[in-house]
N, C-alpha and C positions, 0 to 999 in steps of 0.2 A: 597619320596614325596618332601622333601626340595630340593634335588639335581635337580629334574625335574623342579621345580619352577624357580630356579636360572639359569639353563642352557637354558630352553625353553622360559621362560617368563620374561627375564631380562627387556625388555621394559615395561612390565606391572608394575613391581616393580618401575622402574624409573618414570613412569607416575603417579603412586600413590603418590610418594614423591613430585613430581613437582606440582600436583594438590593441595595437602595439603598446600604446601608452598605458592602457588599463592592465595589460599583462605585467609590465614593469612595476607598476604601482602595487599590484597584488603580491608579486614576489619580492618587492623591495629590491629590485634588480636594476640598479643604475650605477655601474661602477666607473663610468668614464668621465663624467663632467663635474667632478668635485671642485669646489672653489676654495683654494687655500686663502686664509686671511693674512698670512705672513710667511716669509721664508728667510732663513739665514744659513747659507751653505746647503748641506744635505739635511737640514732640519726644517720641516714645514709645520704650520699650524692649521689643523682642519677641525672644524666644529669645536674649537676651544682646546683641542688636544695636540700636543707636540708629537710629531711622527717623523720617522726616518724615511727620506725619499730614496726609493730603490728602483725607480723606473725612469729616471731622467737620463738624457744622453749627454750630460755635462761631463764627458769622460775625463778631461784634464782638470776639472774643477775650477775653470777660469772665470766663471760667471760672477764670482765675488772677489776676483783679484783686484787689488787697489789700482794697479796700472790700467786695467781694462775699464774699470768704473770711471776713473778720472778722464780717460781718453774720450769716453762717451759724453761725459759732462762738458768737457771743453769744446767738443765738436758742436754740441747743441747750442752753447752760448755764442759760438762764432757763426754758425750757419742756420740757426733756427731749428725747428722741429721736423721739417719735412721738405722734400723737393717739390711736392704738390703736383706731380705730373710725370709722364714718361720722358725718358731721355731724348726721344725723337721729337717731343713736343716743346720742351723748354730747356733742353740741353743737359749734358752731363755736368758734373762738378769735378773740381780738381781732386777731391778725396776719392771719387769713384776710380779715376784713372790711376791714382797712386796705389790703391789697394790692388787693382787688377795687375799692375806691373809687378808688385811684390809677390802676389800669388803665383803669377806666371813664372817668375824667376825661381821661387821656392820649389815649384813642381817641375822645373826644367822644361817649360813650354815657351813658345814664342809669344803667345797672347792669351788673354783671359777676359771673360765677361762676367760681371756680377749682376745677379737679379734679385728681386725683392723677396723671392721664396725659393727654397730648395726644391720643392715639388715642381715649380715651373721651370727651373733651370734644368733638372733632369729630364722632364718631359720634352723640353725643347731640344735637348741633345740627341734625341731620336727623331722627333717629328720634323726637325729642320733639315735633316740630311737624307732621310729615306723618303721614297715616294712610290706611287703605284707602279707596279712592274718590278720593283726590287724585292729581294727576299731577306727577311730578318730572322736570324737564328737566335732564339731567346731561351734563357734558362727558365724553367717552369716556375721557379720561386721568386721571380723578379718582383720588386716593389710596384705598387699600383701606379706610381707616377710614370714609370717606364712603360707599363702596359697602356696607359693613356696616350703616351707619345707614339707607341706602336700603332694604336688604333687610328690616331689622327693622320699618320703618314700614309695610310691606305695601302701599305706594302703587304705582300704575302708573308704570313708568319709561320715559321716552323719551330715548334718547341722541342727542346731536348731535356732529358732528365736532369734534375738538380745536380749541378757540379760534376757532371759526368762527361769527361772527354770522349769516352768510348761511344756514348749515345750521340754526341755531337758529330762524331765522324760518320756514324751510320745515317744520321739525318742528312748530312751533307752529300752523301753518296746518291741520294735520291733527288738532289737539286741540280738543275742545269748548270754546268760549269761556266756558261756564258752569262748567267744572270748576275746583275750587280747585287752584292751580298753585304749584310751588316751583322756582326755578332754583338749582342748586348748581354752583359753580365754585371754583377755587383762585386766589389772587392771584398766586403764583409756583408753577409746576409744578416739583417738586423734581428729577425725572429729566431733564426737558428744559431747565430754566432759563428757560422762557418766562414772560413777564408776561401776565396775562390782558388781553384786549382789552375791558377793563371798560366804558369809555364806550359802546361800541356794544352790548355785551351788556346793559347796564343799560337803555339806551334801549328795546330790544326787550322786556325784561322788564317795564318800566313800562307799555308799550303793552298788554301782555297781562295786566296786573295780577298779576304773579307775586310771591310772597313770595321773598326772596333770601337765600341763605346763602353767605358767602365764607370759605373756609378760607385764612387768611393766615399759616400756620405759617412759610413761607419768605419772606414779604414783610415781616413784622413785624421791625423792627430794621434792615431793609435798604433799604426804599423809603420815600418820604414825609418830611415834616418830622420831624427827629430820630428817624426810623425808625418813624413812625406807621403805615406799611404801604401797601398797594396802593390802598385806597380814598382815602387822603389824597393819595397820589401823583397821582391823577387828579382830586382835588377832589370826590370823591363820598361824603364821610363821611355825608351826610344821606340817601343813597339806599339803602344796603345795610341790610337788616333785622337780620341776624345776622352778627357777626364772630366767628370762632373761630380757635384756633391753639394752638401748643405753646410751652411755656416752657423747653424743653430745647435751644433754638437760640440766638437772640440774647440771651435772658434768662439763659443760663448756669445753668439750674436743671433741674428736672423738673416734669412736670405740664402742664396745659392750661387754657385759658380760653374762655368764651363770653360775648360782650358784646352788649347790645341795649337795648331799652326796659325800663322797670321791669316792665311787664306780661309781656313775653316771658321775662325771666329768672325772674320769680316762677313762671310756668308751667313752665319747665324744672325748677325746684327741686322742684316737686310732681308732675311727670309723668314725669321721666326716670329710668328704672331705673339707667342708668349713673351718674347723680348720686346718687340716693337710697341705693344699696347699695354705693358705693365708699368705702373708707377716705379720710379727709381728708388733705390735703397736709401733710407734716411741717413742724415749725417751722423747721428749718434751710433747707429748700428754698424755703419761702415767703419767708423773709428774704433769701435769695440772689436770688430773682426781683425783689423790691422794690428791693434795692440796685442791681441791674443796670438797672432802670428809671430810677432816679435818675441813674446814671452816663450812660445814653443821653442824658439831658437836660442834663447839665452838662459833659460831655466829648465834644464833637463830633469830636475827632480820630480816634476809633475808627472811626466811619462813613466819614470821609474816607480813612483808611488802607485800609479794606476795599475801597473802589472803586478806589483807586490800585493795589492789589495785583491786583484783578480785571482791570483794563485791561492790566497787564503780562502776566498769565498768559494771557489770551485772545490777545494779540498773539503770544506765544511759541508757542502751539498752532497758530495760523494759519500761522506761518512754517514749521512742520513739515508743513503740509498736512493736519492732522488735522481731522476733522469734529466740530464742537461743537454740532450741531443748532440752530444760530442762537441759542444761549443769550444772554440779555440780562442775566444776573444772576451772582452769585458761585457759584451752583450750575451747574457746567459739565460736561456729559457729553462723553465722547470716544467717538463712535459708530464701531464697527468692523464691525458688520453680521452677525456670526455668532459663536457660542460658540467655534468653532475658531480664530478670530482673537483673541477677547477673552482667553481663558485665557493664551496665551503672552505677550500684551502685559502683562497684570496680573502675571504671574510675573517678567517682565523688570524691571518697576518695583520689585517686591519685592527683586530681586537688587541693585538700585541704592539700596536704602534708602528707597523711597517707598511708603507704605501707602495703598492705594486699595481700592475695592470694585467688583466686577463685577456687572452686572445683565443677565440674559439672558431671552429669551422663555420663559414668558408674562408675566414681570414687566414687560417692555417689549414694544411691538409687534414682530412678526416682521420681521427685517431691521434692527432698531434695537438689537441687542445692543451693550452699551456698558460703559465704565469710568466709574463715577460719581465725580466729584471735586468738592470744594468749597473755596473760598478763605476764609481767615480774615484779619482785621486783624493777627493775631499772626505771620503768615508774614513772615520777614525777607527782605531782598534776597539774602542769601547762600543761604537755603533755596530761593528761587525759581530761582537759578542752578543749584543741585543738581537741582531738579525738571526744569529744561530739559535738563540733561545726561541725566537718566534717561529722559525722554521720547524724546530723540534715539536713545538706545540701544535703547529698546523698539521704535521704528519700524524700526530696522535688523533687530532680531531677528524682527519680524513678517514 
């Protein structure tokens, strides 16, 4: 089918791309690929203007921490710029193993594997363990990396309503009790800012003997003791089979991780195509992640400041009558309901020097078109005041 499309209908594909581009140019609608010319903390320069960054996932604000920057610099000087290949091809490095051991210990797991991208790590956490004939129980609002992992597994998929233990139980009632089952959820849903109802979901999963995968990309560094994440937040460290996440958020680096028992991580390393065929994480980014992990444990003020800023920000949005989808975390959506409302709101914020990202259907459910914002420990009181002014201006413009 794909070969036929490209050989017979090349002009149709080209026309599709051309029409899409023409529409964007006519509407001056290109909100996603802006190129910043500089950045310092939560201040970026775009088209010669200084702006406040309000959509970054640098929750703890460690991307400009002196210890993290110095660790990355030292690692590059010692090891060079890249490992130039997959770990199966030219070996792991001592810094990979060291980070994996420290992450595993921090998360209370026997083992961990770090990958070059969070997307690949989370995809592999599903695709490596589920297979045809298995049943995957998936929250409808999962990130696309998890859906890609689900599709690659070829398992049967049963979706349940977002963060709904009651619907999970109903869905499970229609599944054969003898079928191997996996439940896949996120700790913190990045678009909604919701925390998973993990105690109730895990209780149901245990009753049904489900293997469990928790993507904690947005919970790690934000919830739990010293930022150990959602499972730790609820005291369920010993219940979840696989923890996965990204290192491009609270760990101020790039890459991803999968943590679990020794047996599951060994299985991942020998069965996951995403793991086997991906280039290894670079020396500098590995060192940055490790330094950030150490800062998380020795400098609690960053996590405290993050939550202080989050409370101030949510209160400010509430005072303006804005819908934050009942967000419980520093990932705070501003739900406006349609792209016709989202675009002018986003543009008004840009006019006032606040950089955000819009998300419209089908990336979010219909009627939930939104501005996606995220708070950092690096945001200052002065910046929060400027953001408040910009939000008030955007409300009036809308």
